[in-house]
C-alpha positions as CSV (number, residue, x, y, z in Angstrom):
1,M,0.0,0.0,0.0
2,E,2.9,2.3,0.7
3,K,4.1,1.9,-2.9
4,N,0.9,3.1,-4.4
5,S,0.8,6.3,-2.3
6,R,4.3,7.1,-3.5
7,S,3.5,6.7,-7.1
8,A,0.3,8.8,-6.7
9,T,2.3,11.7,-5.4
10,R,4.9,11.7,-8.2
11,R,4.9,14.9,-10.1
12,K,4.7,14.9,-13.9
13,K,7.5,16.8,-15.8
14,P,6.3,20.2,-17.1
15,V,5.6,20.3,-20.8
16,P,7.7,23.0,-22.4
17,V,5.6,25.7,-24.0
18,P,6.9,27.2,-27.3
19,P,7.4,30.9,-27.3
20,M,4.7,33.1,-28.7
21,S,5.3,35.2,-31.8
22,M,4.6,39.0,-31.5
23,G,1.6,38.5,-33.7
24,D,0.2,35.7,-31.5
25,L,0.8,37.8,-28.4
26,A,-1.0,40.8,-30.0
27,K,-4.0,38.6,-30.8
28,L,-4.2,37.3,-27.3
29,G,-6.2,40.4,-26.2
30,G,-8.8,39.7,-28.9
31,G,-9.7,43.4,-29.1
32,K,-10.9,43.4,-25.5
33,V,-7.7,44.1,-23.6
34,A,-5.8,47.4,-23.3
35,Y,-3.1,48.9,-21.2
36,I,-2.3,52.5,-20.1
37,R,1.2,53.8,-20.5
38,I,2.6,57.0,-18.9
39,M,4.4,59.2,-21.4
40,T,6.5,62.3,-21.4
41,H,5.7,65.2,-23.7
42,D,8.4,64.1,-26.2
43,E,7.2,60.4,-26.3
44,A,3.6,61.5,-26.8
45,K,4.6,63.9,-29.6
46,E,6.5,61.2,-31.4
47,M,3.7,58.6,-31.0
48,F,0.8,61.1,-31.8
49,P,2.4,63.5,-34.3
50,A,-1.0,64.9,-35.4
51,V,-1.9,66.2,-31.9
52,E,-0.9,69.8,-31.5
53,G,-0.6,71.8,-28.3
54,L,0.5,69.0,-26.0
55,P,1.2,70.3,-22.5
56,Q,4.9,70.2,-21.4
57,G,6.1,69.3,-18.0
58,I,3.3,66.9,-17.1
59,D,2.9,63.2,-17.6
60,L,0.4,62.1,-20.3
61,F,-1.5,58.9,-20.4
62,A,-1.9,56.8,-23.5
63,L,-4.4,54.0,-23.8
64,H,-3.1,51.2,-26.1
65,A,-4.8,48.1,-27.5
66,A,-3.1,44.8,-26.5
67,D,-1.2,44.8,-29.8
68,G,0.3,48.2,-29.0
69,T,-1.9,50.3,-31.2
70,P,-2.4,53.8,-29.5
71,L,-6.0,54.5,-28.9
72,V,-6.3,57.6,-26.7
73,L,-4.0,60.2,-25.4
74,T,-5.1,62.2,-22.3
75,D,-3.7,64.2,-19.4
76,S,-5.2,62.0,-16.7
77,R,-5.2,58.4,-15.8
78,Q,-8.9,58.6,-14.9
79,A,-9.8,59.8,-18.4
80,A,-7.8,56.9,-20.0
81,I,-9.7,54.5,-17.7
82,G,-13.0,56.1,-18.7
83,H,-12.2,55.6,-22.4
84,A,-11.3,52.0,-21.8
85,M,-14.6,51.4,-19.9
86,G,-16.6,53.2,-22.6
87,D,-15.1,50.9,-25.2
88,E,-15.6,47.9,-22.9
89,L,-11.9,47.1,-22.7
90,E,-10.3,45.3,-19.8
91,I,-7.2,47.1,-18.6
92,A,-4.2,44.9,-18.1
93,S,-1.4,45.7,-15.8
94,I,2.0,46.0,-17.4
95,H,5.4,46.4,-15.7
């Protein structure tokens, strides 16, 4: 009986998971996941060249789709969250 209990507690070897391509990773959100990125004036100007009159000296907040596509640029985190909620997007935490 002791032999059976030992074999029951043996752990299986983990199965290696192949790395995901950038395209597969981008599709993972399925259009329902977004993230908020804090940007400086210069970063925002580079990413959103059509936007004029960006304030200097404050952080700006960009809402991005899971694939990195910029969706919204705003001057407050709350406004970015509001846009995500309005578009029914789940906000993922990134580090």
